[in-house]
C-alpha positions, 0 to 999 in steps of 0.5 A: 068622579074627576076627569072625563068618563069615556065609553067607546062601543060598549066599553070604558076607556081611559083618557090616554088609552087608544080607542079608535082605529087610526083610519076611522073616517071620523079622524081622517076626514071628519066624517061623523056627527055629534051632539053635546048635552048639558048634564044637570045633576047627573042627567042629560038635559033634553036627550031626546031632542039631541038624539033626534037632531043627531039622526038628522045630522047622520042622515044628512051625511048619508050615514046609517042611523046608529042604534038608539038603544046602544047610544042611550045605554052608553049615555046611562053608563057614562052618567052613572060613573060620572055621578050627580054633578053638572057638566057636559056630555058628548055623543059622537057617531063616525062612519067607522074605519075607511080609506084615507081619502073621502070615499067610504068603505062599508064598516061598522060605525063608531059610537063614543060617549064622553062626559065631564063635570064643569060649570058654565060662565055667566057672561060671554065675550064675542068677536066678529069673525072675518070668515063667513058661513056658507048657508048653501053648504052640503053640511049647512045646519048639520052638527058634524065633526068637520069642525076645522073652520070653527076651530080656526075662527074661535082661535082668532076670537080668543087671540083678540080677547073673546071666547066666541066668534060670530059669523055672517053668512054669504048674504051678509046676514047674522048667522051664528057663532062657532058653537052657539046660536045668537039672539039680538035684543032690540026694540024690546024683543029678543030676535034670532036668525032663521034656520035659512041663514045656515045656522044650526037648529040649536036645542037651546035656541028652540027652547028659548023660543018655546019657553019664552013664548009660553012665559009671555016673553017677546021672543021670535025668529027674524024676518028676512033681512031683519038681522044684517051682520051690521046689527052688531054695530047697534050692540057696540053703540048700546042700541041693542044687546046680544045673547048666545045660546048653546048646551055649553052656555045655556042662555048667556048674555054677551057683555063684551063685543069687539073690545067694547063693554056692552050692557045686558038687556032686560029681555035677555036677562029674563030669558036667562032666568027663565031657562035657568029655572026650567032646564032643571025642572024639565029634564027632557022637554 
């Protein structure tokens, strides 16, 4: 099937059909959470992990948990119609209809599942963002639909020739991208910022750490202060390498940073090859 398959609260809708209330809080104030899963041969990769993180995000927002079986039914229905392809699936849960302001009203939540076929780019192009992540934000570490700052930062990166923007946090440490986690290869190790930096607890990030350790690759979380934002200067000098991870990229080496072509590290390449193999062998790790 071509195009995007969309399921809203138990029914399929077309891409051009009106499916949500104009006062749904997910639209008016971005009051909701979402997950994006890689689709591998028609199956949602790591679905159970994504549903657990969705629960954490929804709980962190102070919303009631969605019915998990309803969500799984929606995923099954959408993937059944999409067919046995590779692509991307998104699950969105909003607070449902509410007032035009920030206050919520008791309402049934809105659950949307959508998926489309697609391929991932093998390499990434990154740009340092002029804006920062607030590691003390009320929604730090939550995957919410309040995505405006990511949209603005990514548009800035695209205008500069990139396809991802990288954030420092307010302490000046490397944090994450607009939709990715970041690993730096230096000294023969692949190191990622800790969750205390304010970054999202990425599913791909976690699996790189787990599968990498299982395979004997030198991968780990950074120590406090180990990855300042200025570590990216080492990347542009050729003294370190950079990798982005997400459900939309899997393990993607960066080959261009702030206008400079950069090399792919040996550990980075090995991590990509390992993930490419195991994510097809272990569909729900």
